[in-house]
N, C-alpha and C positions, 0 to 999 in steps of 0.2 A: 232519691232519698226514700228509704224504706220506713214506713210508719206502722207501728204495731201497738195495740192497746192490750195490756195484761190486767185482768181483774184479779182480786184477791183469790188465792188458792189455798184451800184448807188441807191439802195433802201434806202430811208431815214426813213422808218418805223422801230422803235426800235424792236429788236427781243431778246427773252430770251434764253440764251445758258447755258447748263449745261454739263460739262465733268466729267466723273468719272475716267478717266485715267489721268496720269500726262503728261501734254503737255506744250511745249513752242513754240514760233513762231519767225521766223527771217524774217524781212522785206526785200523784194527783190529790193526795190527802195524807193525814197522819197514819202511821202504821209501822210495820217492821218486816225485815227480810233476814233470813239466816243464810250466811255466806261462808264459804271456806274452801281452801285449796285441797283439803282432805275430807273425806266423808265423815270421819270420826272427830273432826275438830271444827265444827261450825260455830260461827260467832254471830250473835244477834245484833243487827243494826236498827236503831229506831230512827224513823224519818218524820219530818213535817212536810206539809204541802210545799211543793216547788224545790225540795231538796233534790240533788242530782247524784247520779252514779255513772262513772265512766268505765265501761266493761273491759275486761281482759280480751285480748285478741289472739286467736290461735291457741290459747292456753285454756284447758278445761277448768271449770269451777263447779263446786258442789253447791247446790241451792236446796235449802230445806223449806220450812214453813214461810210462805210468802203472803204476809197479811197486809198487803197494801196494793191499791190500784195504781198502776204507773204506765206512762207512755214511753215506748222505746223507739229511738230514732237511729237508723243506720245511715251513716254518712259515706258517700262514695269516695274511692281513692282519687278519682279525677278532681273532685272538689277540694280534697285535702292537699293534693299536689299543687293545684292551682293557687291555693292560699299560701303555700310555702314556697312556691316557684321552684319546686323540685322537678327536674326533667323526667324522672321515672322512678319506679319503686314504690315503697310505702312510707308514709309519715308515721313515725312511732310516737304514740301518746302515752302519758303516764296513767295507768288505771287507778281509779279511786272508787271505793265502795260508798263514800259519802262526801260530797263537797257542795259548795255554793258558788254560783256565778250569775250575777244579775242579768248579763247580756244573754247567756244561754237560756236562762229561765224565761225571759221575756219572749225569745224566739220560739222555744218549745211550747209556751202557752199559746202563741199565735197559731202554731201547727195544730194543737189540740182543738182550738176553736174552729179551724178550717175543717178538721176531720169530723167534728160533731155536726157541722153544717153540710157534710157530704162532699167536701172538696169542690166548692163551686168556683173558686178563683182560678183553677186551672194549673197547668204544669209550670208556667213561668213564675208564678207566685211561689210555689214550692222550691223551684230551682234557686230563686233569689234568697229564700230563707236558708236553704242548705248551704249556699256559698257564704252567707253571713255566719252561720254556725261553724263552718270549716275555718274561717278566719279567727273566730273566737277560740276554737279548740287549739289551733296551731299556735296562736300568740300566748295562750295561757297554759297549755298542757303538753306541748311538744318536747320530746326528750332531746332531739337535736333540732335546734331552731335557728334559721337564718332570717333576719328581719326582712319583711316584705319591702321590696323596692317600689317606691311610689313616684311615678313620673310627675314632673311639674306641669306638663301640658295636658291636653285633652285630646279628644277625637277631632280630626280635621274636618272641614266642610264636606269633602267627598265621602268620607266614611259615614258621617251623619246622614247625608242624603241617601246613601246605600241602605242604612238601617231604616230610615223613614219609608223608603220605597218598599222594602221587604215587609214592614209592619202593615202598610196600607194594602199590600197585595194579599196578606194573610190574616187580616183582622178577624175573620170568622173561624180561623183554625187555632189549634193549640200551638203556641210558640214556646220553645224552650230557650233558656239562657245560652245553651251551647250552640244552638242554631244562629242566634244573633251574633255571638262572638265569632263563630266560624265565618260568617259572611264578610267580616272585616279582617280576618286573619289574626285574631287575638285569642289568648286564653280567657276562660270565663271570668276568672278573678280580675285580671288586668282590664278586660273589657268593662266589667261592672264599675270599677273605680274610675276609668276614663270617661265612661258615659255620664256618671254622676257629676264629675268635674265639669264636663262640657254643657250639660243641660240643667243641672240642679235637681234632677229626678233620678230615681232608680229605673232600670229598664221596665219593671212591672208597672210603675206609676206612669211612665210614658205611654206604654201600650194601652193601659186602662184609659188614659186621657184621650188617645186617638179613637178608641172605641166609643167613648161617650160623645165625642164631637160628631162622629158618623151617626150615632143614635139621635142626636139633636136635629141633624139635617133631615133624617128620615121622619122624625116625629112632626116636622112641619107640614108633611103631607097628611091631610085629614083622613084619608082612607087607608093609611098604613096600620096594620094590626100591631099591637104591642109585642105579641109573641114573635111575629116576623122580624121586627126590629131587633129584639133580643138575640135571635138566632143569627141574623146577618152581622151582628156586632160582636159575635164570639162569646156570648153568655150562654151557660148551659141550661138555665131555666129562666122563665119570665120573672119568677119571684126574686131570684138573685139579681137580675138586671134592675128591677124596680128598687131593691134595697140599695144597691151601689149608686144608682142614679140619684136617689134621695139623699144619701149620705154625702155625696160629692157636690151636687148641684143645689141642695136645700129644697128640693121640690120633687114630687113624683113625676114619672114620665107623662101620665095623663094630665096632671096639673100644668106641666110645661107646655104641652100641646094646647091646652085650653087658653093659657095665658097668651101664647103666641098668636093663636087664631083670633082671640079677642082683641089683641092689639092691632092686628092687621085690619079687622073689621072697623075698629075705631078710626084708624088712619083713612080708610076708604070713605067712611061716612062724613069725615071732616074735610074732604077735598071739595073745593068750591070752584065755580066757573071763573074764568079769567077776568070777567067784568066785575065780579063781586069781591068783597073782602075775604081774605084767606084766614081761616081759623088755625091757630097753632095749639096743638094738643098739650095740655098740662101734664099728661101722663108720661112718666119717664120711660125710656126704652128699657125693656127687660134685658138683663145681663146675667148669665149663669156661667161665670168663668170657672176654671178648674184650678183650685189653689194647691197644685201639687208641689210647688217649689217649697212650701212650708212644711211638707210632710217628711218624716224620716221613716225609713224602712228598718 
């Protein structure tokens, strides 16, 4: 997925634009854009924040005064074809200079937040967002649309083991949705649906959960540096690791380690000899489960 940010442009001279990929734009605030199929016949469109525009493909458009900041997202043919289950070619979408779609708006907002943060969540997160966008575009804007066939089953145990083994072997690397799908011989869209049906999680949520489980195990070693844990678990920065860990586990990595080591020390200090009475700690065992099954992508 190609992500581009366009600030307001005060140039009033009409420009001719042609895009050969399928793109749509989300307005980041109120403003206006002058559009037209002819240089001499531009029409002004007024936008509010989160309004969308679905760009013409292969056909030139004239753009005049562009008085609004907007995010433009290019969706790959592979994602569109997977969403429509077309074997080859292009999926034709209806262009719109202004429309609203709550699903696409929410997904584009998530991409914008990811871009502002410096894309810390990695390729798999963007791949998952792109596939969800492709499904929304095909279901709502395709000129020739065949309903997506949804299997009643899910991934079998052998395929799930293959995915789990691949994720564990590549936790510190960038993993893409296409790699996961190819490892079990499925298209990206079909794999994403079947994985969700089998596990209750999106592939991105599953990979993130596995990374955090490895991080917890590493944090139980008192001499492991937080930065080393972050890198070994596939996080680009220590700050992003700490934020994700806190959001999911409800505690910082340092706090998790301190609580774990404090609990271990408490257990050790309360161990008595076999001849004396054995004290039972009233402190409950710490649990930092991963509530991914309640999350929606």
